[in-house]
Biopython code that builds the backbone (N, CA, C, O; Angstrom):
import numpy as np
from Bio.PDB.StructureBuilder import StructureBuilder

atoms = [
    (1, "UNK", "N", (-13.160, 2.354, 14.293)),
    (1, "UNK", "CA", (-14.106, 2.619, 15.342)),
    (1, "UNK", "C", (-13.396, 2.604, 16.685)),
    (1, "UNK", "O", (-12.516, 1.778, 16.928)),
    (2, "UNK", "N", (-13.782, 3.507, 17.536)),
    (2, "UNK", "CA", (-13.228, 3.601, 18.889)),
    (2, "UNK", "C", (-11.704, 3.727, 18.890)),
    (2, "UNK", "O", (-11.018, 2.969, 19.574)),
    (3, "UNK", "N", (-11.183, 4.673, 18.134)),
    (3, "UNK", "CA", (-9.733, 4.837, 18.020)),
    (3, "UNK", "C", (-9.202, 6.093, 18.718)),
    (3, "UNK", "O", (-8.009, 6.384, 18.634)),
    (4, "UNK", "N", (-10.049, 6.820, 19.385)),
    (4, "UNK", "CA", (-9.605, 8.042, 20.057)),
    (4, "UNK", "C", (-8.456, 7.737, 21.013)),
    (4, "UNK", "O", (-8.503, 6.764, 21.766)),
    (5, "UNK", "N", (-7.434, 8.573, 20.974)),
    (5, "UNK", "CA", (-6.224, 8.482, 21.806)),
    (5, "UNK", "C", (-5.245, 7.398, 21.365)),
    (5, "UNK", "O", (-4.224, 7.202, 22.026)),
    (6, "UNK", "N", (-5.517, 6.696, 20.284)),
    (6, "UNK", "CA", (-4.536, 5.759, 19.729)),
    (6, "UNK", "C", (-3.457, 6.574, 19.008)),
    (6, "UNK", "O", (-3.683, 7.726, 18.635)),
    (7, "UNK", "N", (-2.289, 5.967, 18.819)),
    (7, "UNK", "CA", (-1.182, 6.617, 18.109)),
    (7, "UNK", "C", (-0.359, 5.537, 17.424)),
    (7, "UNK", "O", (-0.432, 4.361, 17.779)),
    (8, "UNK", "N", (0.430, 5.957, 16.433)),
    (8, "UNK", "CA", (1.335, 5.020, 15.779)),
    (8, "UNK", "C", (2.553, 4.791, 16.666)),
    (8, "UNK", "O", (3.075, 5.725, 17.276)),
    (9, "UNK", "N", (2.996, 3.548, 16.731)),
    (9, "UNK", "CA", (4.205, 3.219, 17.481)),
    (9, "UNK", "C", (5.396, 3.449, 16.556)),
    (9, "UNK", "O", (5.631, 2.680, 15.624)),
    (10, "UNK", "N", (6.140, 4.513, 16.825)),
    (10, "UNK", "CA", (7.307, 4.846, 16.009)),
    (10, "UNK", "C", (8.487, 5.132, 16.911)),
    (10, "UNK", "O", (8.329, 5.336, 18.115)),
    (11, "UNK", "N", (9.668, 5.147, 16.322)),
    (11, "UNK", "CA", (10.882, 5.472, 17.058)),
    (11, "UNK", "C", (10.724, 6.841, 17.714)),
    (11, "UNK", "O", (10.255, 7.773, 17.060)),
    (12, "UNK", "N", (11.100, 6.995, 18.988)),
    (12, "UNK", "CA", (10.941, 8.280, 19.687)),
    (12, "UNK", "C", (11.608, 9.464, 18.970)),
    (12, "UNK", "O", (11.078, 10.574, 19.019)),
    (13, "UNK", "N", (12.731, 9.262, 18.322)),
    (13, "UNK", "CA", (13.383, 10.348, 17.587)),
    (13, "UNK", "C", (12.484, 10.813, 16.442)),
    (13, "UNK", "O", (12.330, 12.013, 16.213)),
    (14, "UNK", "N", (11.896, 9.864, 15.731)),
    (14, "UNK", "CA", (10.990, 10.186, 14.630)),
    (14, "UNK", "C", (9.774, 10.942, 15.163)),
    (14, "UNK", "O", (9.268, 11.863, 14.522)),
    (15, "UNK", "N", (9.319, 10.538, 16.343)),
    (15, "UNK", "CA", (8.176, 11.191, 16.979)),
    (15, "UNK", "C", (8.465, 12.659, 17.257)),
    (15, "UNK", "O", (7.624, 13.518, 16.990)),
    (16, "UNK", "N", (9.638, 12.951, 17.786)),
    (16, "UNK", "CA", (10.001, 14.334, 18.108)),
    (16, "UNK", "C", (10.116, 15.197, 16.862)),
    (16, "UNK", "O", (9.655, 16.338, 16.855)),
    (17, "UNK", "N", (10.720, 14.671, 15.817)),
    (17, "UNK", "CA", (10.917, 15.434, 14.582)),
    (17, "UNK", "C", (9.611, 15.736, 13.863)),
    (17, "UNK", "O", (9.517, 16.750, 13.171)),
    (18, "UNK", "N", (8.617, 14.896, 14.007)),
    (18, "UNK", "CA", (7.396, 15.025, 13.229)),
    (18, "UNK", "C", (6.193, 15.551, 14.011)),
    (18, "UNK", "O", (5.096, 15.665, 13.463)),
    (19, "UNK", "N", (6.392, 15.868, 15.269)),
    (19, "UNK", "CA", (5.296, 16.389, 16.096)),
    (19, "UNK", "C", (4.064, 15.492, 16.019)),
    (19, "UNK", "O", (2.970, 15.935, 15.670)),
    (20, "UNK", "N", (4.268, 14.237, 16.349)),
    (20, "UNK", "CA", (3.180, 13.270, 16.283)),
    (20, "UNK", "C", (2.142, 13.577, 17.351)),
    (20, "UNK", "O", (2.404, 14.305, 18.309)),
    (21, "UNK", "N", (0.992, 13.019, 17.168)),
    (21, "UNK", "CA", (-0.076, 13.207, 18.151)),
    (21, "UNK", "C", (-0.986, 11.989, 18.149)),
    (21, "UNK", "O", (-0.944, 11.147, 17.252)),
    (22, "UNK", "N", (-1.794, 11.930, 19.168)),
    (22, "UNK", "CA", (-2.773, 10.848, 19.263)),
    (22, "UNK", "C", (-4.003, 11.221, 18.432)),
    (22, "UNK", "O", (-4.252, 12.396, 18.165)),
    (23, "UNK", "N", (-4.765, 10.206, 18.029)),
    (23, "UNK", "CA", (-5.974, 10.436, 17.246)),
    (23, "UNK", "C", (-7.003, 11.141, 18.136)),
    (23, "UNK", "O", (-7.263, 10.708, 19.258)),
    (24, "UNK", "N", (-7.572, 12.204, 17.637)),
    (24, "UNK", "CA", (-8.504, 13.026, 18.418)),
    (24, "UNK", "C", (-9.964, 12.623, 18.237)),
    (24, "UNK", "O", (-10.811, 12.930, 19.075)),
    (25, "UNK", "N", (-10.249, 11.933, 17.135)),
    (25, "UNK", "CA", (-11.622, 11.539, 16.842)),
    (25, "UNK", "C", (-11.935, 10.158, 17.406)),
    (25, "UNK", "O", (-11.061, 9.295, 17.489)),
    (26, "UNK", "N", (-13.171, 9.966, 17.786)),
    (26, "UNK", "CA", (-13.596, 8.664, 18.298)),
    (26, "UNK", "C", (-13.593, 7.619, 17.178)),
    (26, "UNK", "O", (-13.152, 6.487, 17.375)),
    (27, "UNK", "N", (-14.085, 8.011, 16.012)),
    (27, "UNK", "CA", (-14.166, 7.099, 14.867)),
    (27, "UNK", "C", (-13.582, 7.785, 13.643)),
    (27, "UNK", "O", (-13.844, 8.964, 13.406)),
    (28, "UNK", "N", (-12.802, 7.065, 12.875)),
    (28, "UNK", "CA", (-12.246, 7.588, 11.630)),
    (28, "UNK", "C", (-12.876, 6.847, 10.456)),
    (28, "UNK", "O", (-13.036, 5.626, 10.481)),
    (29, "UNK", "N", (-13.225, 7.608, 9.439)),
    (29, "UNK", "CA", (-13.761, 7.009, 8.225)),
    (29, "UNK", "C", (-12.903, 7.506, 7.079)),
    (29, "UNK", "O", (-12.953, 8.680, 6.714)),
    (30, "UNK", "N", (-12.123, 6.608, 6.521)),
    (30, "UNK", "CA", (-11.236, 6.970, 5.415)),
    (30, "UNK", "C", (-12.068, 7.203, 4.159)),
    (30, "UNK", "O", (-13.091, 6.550, 3.954)),
    (31, "UNK", "N", (-11.624, 8.138, 3.317)),
    (31, "UNK", "CA", (-12.328, 8.353, 2.052)),
    (31, "UNK", "C", (-12.301, 7.074, 1.212)),
    (31, "UNK", "O", (-11.324, 6.325, 1.234)),
    (32, "UNK", "N", (-13.367, 6.839, 0.488)),
    (32, "UNK", "CA", (-13.401, 5.627, -0.339)),
    (32, "UNK", "C", (-12.443, 5.772, -1.508)),
    (32, "UNK", "O", (-12.202, 6.873, -2.004)),
    (33, "UNK", "N", (-11.910, 4.659, -1.933)),
    (33, "UNK", "CA", (-10.958, 4.625, -3.039)),
    (33, "UNK", "C", (-11.479, 3.680, -4.107)),
    (33, "UNK", "O", (-11.995, 2.605, -3.798)),
    (34, "UNK", "N", (-11.344, 4.080, -5.355)),
    (34, "UNK", "CA", (-11.710, 3.212, -6.468)),
    (34, "UNK", "C", (-10.438, 2.696, -7.116)),
    (34, "UNK", "O", (-9.572, 3.474, -7.517)),
    (35, "UNK", "N", (-10.335, 1.392, -7.214)),
    (35, "UNK", "CA", (-9.180, 0.774, -7.857)),
    (35, "UNK", "C", (-9.667, 0.226, -9.191)),
    (35, "UNK", "O", (-10.434, -0.735, -9.249)),
    (36, "UNK", "N", (-9.199, 0.867, -10.269)),
    (36, "UNK", "CA", (-9.713, 0.499, -11.583)),
    (36, "UNK", "C", (-8.867, -0.560, -12.289)),
    (36, "UNK", "O", (-9.301, -1.139, -13.285)),
    (37, "UNK", "N", (-7.694, -0.808, -11.790)),
    (37, "UNK", "CA", (-6.848, -1.820, -12.414)),
    (37, "UNK", "C", (-5.623, -2.064, -11.568)),
    (37, "UNK", "O", (-5.378, -1.350, -10.595)),
    (38, "UNK", "N", (-4.856, -3.065, -11.934)),
    (38, "UNK", "CA", (-3.676, -3.415, -11.152)),
    (38, "UNK", "C", (-2.688, -2.272, -10.996)),
    (38, "UNK", "O", (-2.039, -2.171, -9.955)),
    (39, "UNK", "N", (-2.554, -1.418, -11.982)),
    (39, "UNK", "CA", (-1.604, -0.320, -11.924)),
    (39, "UNK", "C", (-1.962, 0.746, -10.906)),
    (39, "UNK", "O", (-1.097, 1.528, -10.512)),
    (40, "UNK", "N", (-3.210, 0.800, -10.470)),
    (40, "UNK", "CA", (-3.659, 1.835, -9.540)),
    (40, "UNK", "C", (-3.649, 1.386, -8.077)),
    (40, "UNK", "O", (-3.939, 2.186, -7.187)),
    (41, "UNK", "N", (-3.326, 0.146, -7.822)),
    (41, "UNK", "CA", (-3.431, -0.384, -6.462)),
    (41, "UNK", "C", (-2.531, 0.377, -5.491)),
    (41, "UNK", "O", (-2.997, 0.791, -4.430)),
    (42, "UNK", "N", (-1.268, 0.569, -5.822)),
    (42, "UNK", "CA", (-0.357, 1.290, -4.923)),
    (42, "UNK", "C", (-0.875, 2.685, -4.605)),
    (42, "UNK", "O", (-0.927, 3.073, -3.437)),
    (43, "UNK", "N", (-1.260, 3.445, -5.627)),
    (43, "UNK", "CA", (-1.726, 4.819, -5.407)),
    (43, "UNK", "C", (-3.006, 4.858, -4.577)),
    (43, "UNK", "O", (-3.158, 5.724, -3.715)),
    (44, "UNK", "N", (-3.913, 3.942, -4.826)),
    (44, "UNK", "CA", (-5.158, 3.897, -4.053)),
    (44, "UNK", "C", (-4.858, 3.575, -2.587)),
    (44, "UNK", "O", (-5.425, 4.195, -1.687)),
    (45, "UNK", "N", (-3.985, 2.623, -2.350)),
    (45, "UNK", "CA", (-3.626, 2.283, -0.978)),
    (45, "UNK", "C", (-2.874, 3.420, -0.298)),
    (45, "UNK", "O", (-3.079, 3.668, 0.890)),
    (46, "UNK", "N", (-2.007, 4.116, -1.029)),
    (46, "UNK", "CA", (-1.251, 5.232, -0.472)),
    (46, "UNK", "C", (-2.201, 6.291, 0.077)),
    (46, "UNK", "O", (-1.984, 6.803, 1.175)),
    (47, "UNK", "N", (-3.236, 6.621, -0.663)),
    (47, "UNK", "CA", (-4.188, 7.634, -0.202)),
    (47, "UNK", "C", (-4.836, 7.224, 1.118)),
    (47, "UNK", "O", (-5.002, 8.059, 2.007)),
    (48, "UNK", "N", (-5.199, 5.971, 1.257)),
    (48, "UNK", "CA", (-5.825, 5.493, 2.496)),
    (48, "UNK", "C", (-4.835, 5.479, 3.657)),
    (48, "UNK", "O", (-5.164, 5.897, 4.767)),
    (49, "UNK", "N", (-3.618, 4.994, 3.392)),
    (49, "UNK", "CA", (-2.611, 4.976, 4.454)),
    (49, "UNK", "C", (-2.188, 6.392, 4.846)),
    (49, "UNK", "O", (-1.979, 6.674, 6.025)),
    (50, "UNK", "N", (-2.064, 7.276, 3.864)),
    (50, "UNK", "CA", (-1.735, 8.676, 4.168)),
    (50, "UNK", "C", (-2.785, 9.290, 5.082)),
    (50, "UNK", "O", (-2.448, 10.020, 6.014)),
    (51, "UNK", "N", (-4.033, 9.003, 4.828)),
    (51, "UNK", "CA", (-5.119, 9.512, 5.672)),
    (51, "UNK", "C", (-4.907, 9.094, 7.128)),
    (51, "UNK", "O", (-5.010, 9.917, 8.037)),
    (52, "UNK", "N", (-4.611, 7.815, 7.340)),
    (52, "UNK", "CA", (-4.391, 7.322, 8.712)),
    (52, "UNK", "C", (-3.189, 8.000, 9.363)),
    (52, "UNK", "O", (-3.265, 8.427, 10.515)),
    (53, "UNK", "N", (-2.086, 8.101, 8.632)),
    (53, "UNK", "CA", (-0.885, 8.728, 9.184)),
    (53, "UNK", "C", (-1.105, 10.220, 9.432)),
    (53, "UNK", "O", (-0.583, 10.763, 10.405)),
    (54, "UNK", "N", (-1.867, 10.888, 8.568)),
    (54, "UNK", "CA", (-2.158, 12.316, 8.755)),
    (54, "UNK", "C", (-2.880, 12.580, 10.065)),
    (54, "UNK", "O", (-2.639, 13.603, 10.707)),
    (55, "UNK", "N", (-3.756, 11.681, 10.469)),
    (55, "UNK", "CA", (-4.503, 11.893, 11.711)),
    (55, "UNK", "C", (-3.593, 11.883, 12.935)),
    (55, "UNK", "O", (-3.972, 12.376, 13.998)),
    (56, "UNK", "N", (-2.387, 11.319, 12.786)),
    (56, "UNK", "CA", (-1.421, 11.288, 13.886)),
    (56, "UNK", "C", (-0.304, 12.316, 13.699)),
    (56, "UNK", "O", (0.723, 12.246, 14.373)),
    (57, "UNK", "N", (-0.501, 13.265, 12.790)),
    (57, "UNK", "CA", (0.449, 14.355, 12.637)),
    (57, "UNK", "C", (1.553, 14.153, 11.621)),
    (57, "UNK", "O", (2.430, 15.008, 11.497)),
    (58, "UNK", "N", (1.537, 13.055, 10.892)),
    (58, "UNK", "CA", (2.557, 12.794, 9.882)),
    (58, "UNK", "C", (2.101, 13.329, 8.529)),
    (58, "UNK", "O", (0.902, 13.455, 8.280)),
    (59, "UNK", "N", (3.054, 13.642, 7.656)),
    (59, "UNK", "CA", (2.716, 14.110, 6.313)),
    (59, "UNK", "C", (2.096, 12.993, 5.485)),
    (59, "UNK", "O", (1.281, 13.254, 4.600)),
    (60, "UNK", "N", (2.471, 11.775, 5.762)),
    (60, "UNK", "CA", (1.932, 10.629, 5.032)),
    (60, "UNK", "C", (2.667, 9.379, 5.430)),
    (60, "UNK", "O", (3.566, 9.412, 6.271)),
    (61, "UNK", "N", (2.289, 8.290, 4.833)),
    (61, "UNK", "CA", (2.922, 7.013, 5.123)),
    (61, "UNK", "C", (4.331, 6.973, 4.549)),
    (61, "UNK", "O", (4.550, 7.358, 3.401)),
    (62, "UNK", "N", (5.274, 6.512, 5.337)),
    (62, "UNK", "CA", (6.662, 6.392, 4.892)),
    (62, "UNK", "C", (6.863, 5.128, 4.053)),
    (62, "UNK", "O", (7.970, 4.867, 3.581)),
    (63, "UNK", "N", (5.810, 4.354, 3.870)),
    (63, "UNK", "CA", (5.917, 3.101, 3.134)),
    (63, "UNK", "C", (5.691, 3.251, 1.633)),
    (63, "UNK", "O", (5.641, 2.258, 0.907)),
    (64, "UNK", "N", (5.555, 4.491, 1.168)),
    (64, "UNK", "CA", (5.322, 4.747, -0.244)),
    (64, "UNK", "C", (6.278, 5.816, -0.748)),
    (64, "UNK", "O", (6.655, 6.726, -0.010)),
    (65, "UNK", "N", (6.666, 5.695, -2.021)),
    (65, "UNK", "CA", (7.473, 6.724, -2.670)),
    (65, "UNK", "C", (6.579, 7.926, -2.963)),
    (65, "UNK", "O", (5.356, 7.816, -2.881)),
    (66, "UNK", "N", (7.166, 9.060, -3.300)),
    (66, "UNK", "CA", (6.376, 10.261, -3.581)),
    (66, "UNK", "C", (5.457, 10.082, -4.798)),
    (66, "UNK", "O", (4.430, 10.754, -4.899)),
    (67, "UNK", "N", (5.821, 9.179, -5.725)),
    (67, "UNK", "CA", (4.986, 8.943, -6.902)),
    (67, "UNK", "C", (3.856, 7.947, -6.634)),
    (67, "UNK", "O", (3.092, 7.609, -7.538)),
    (68, "UNK", "N", (3.757, 7.480, -5.390)),
    (68, "UNK", "CA", (2.678, 6.574, -5.013)),
    (68, "UNK", "C", (3.019, 5.109, -5.056)),
    (68, "UNK", "O", (2.173, 4.275, -4.732)),
    (69, "UNK", "N", (4.219, 4.769, -5.442)),
    (69, "UNK", "CA", (4.627, 3.356, -5.504)),
    (69, "UNK", "C", (4.986, 2.841, -4.109)),
    (69, "UNK", "O", (5.568, 3.563, -3.300)),
    (70, "UNK", "N", (4.631, 1.586, -3.843)),
    (70, "UNK", "CA", (4.970, 0.926, -2.578)),
    (70, "UNK", "C", (6.480, 0.829, -2.432)),
    (70, "UNK", "O", (7.171, 0.443, -3.375)),
    (71, "UNK", "N", (6.994, 1.174, -1.267)),
    (71, "UNK", "CA", (8.438, 1.117, -0.988)),
    (71, "UNK", "C", (8.753, -0.195, -0.293)),
    (71, "UNK", "O", (8.358, -0.414, 0.852)),
    (72, "UNK", "N", (9.460, -1.058, -0.985)),
    (72, "UNK", "CA", (9.846, -2.347, -0.380)),
    (72, "UNK", "C", (10.967, -2.120, 0.626)),
    (72, "UNK", "O", (11.851, -1.293, 0.402)),
    (73, "UNK", "N", (10.931, -2.846, 1.719)),
    (73, "UNK", "CA", (11.957, -2.720, 2.759)),
    (73, "UNK", "C", (12.654, -4.023, 2.949)),
    (73, "UNK", "O", (13.554, -4.127, 3.783)),
]
sb = StructureBuilder()
sb.init_structure("model")
sb.init_model(0)
sb.init_chain("A")
sb.init_seg("    ")
for serial, (resi, resn, name, xyz) in enumerate(atoms, 1):
    if name == "N":
        sb.init_residue(resn, " ", resi, " ")
    sb.init_atom(name, np.array(xyz, "f"), 0.0, 1.0, " ", f" {name:<3s}", serial, name[0])
structure = sb.get_structure()
């Protein structure tokens, strides 16, 4: 709620390469996710995080592998 003009804080170089932008909507409502078991938690969370990152111009969250697994740092 009330997120218009917010943006992700990222390294300026990353910002230039990815054409980031500020959130244009006043309120964001992420699609609901159903988690049916422990094995689906990473993939369900990835979809929600990708949604947030997409609103700022990114392809998705960098915190997940392409197969949906959480990327430990």
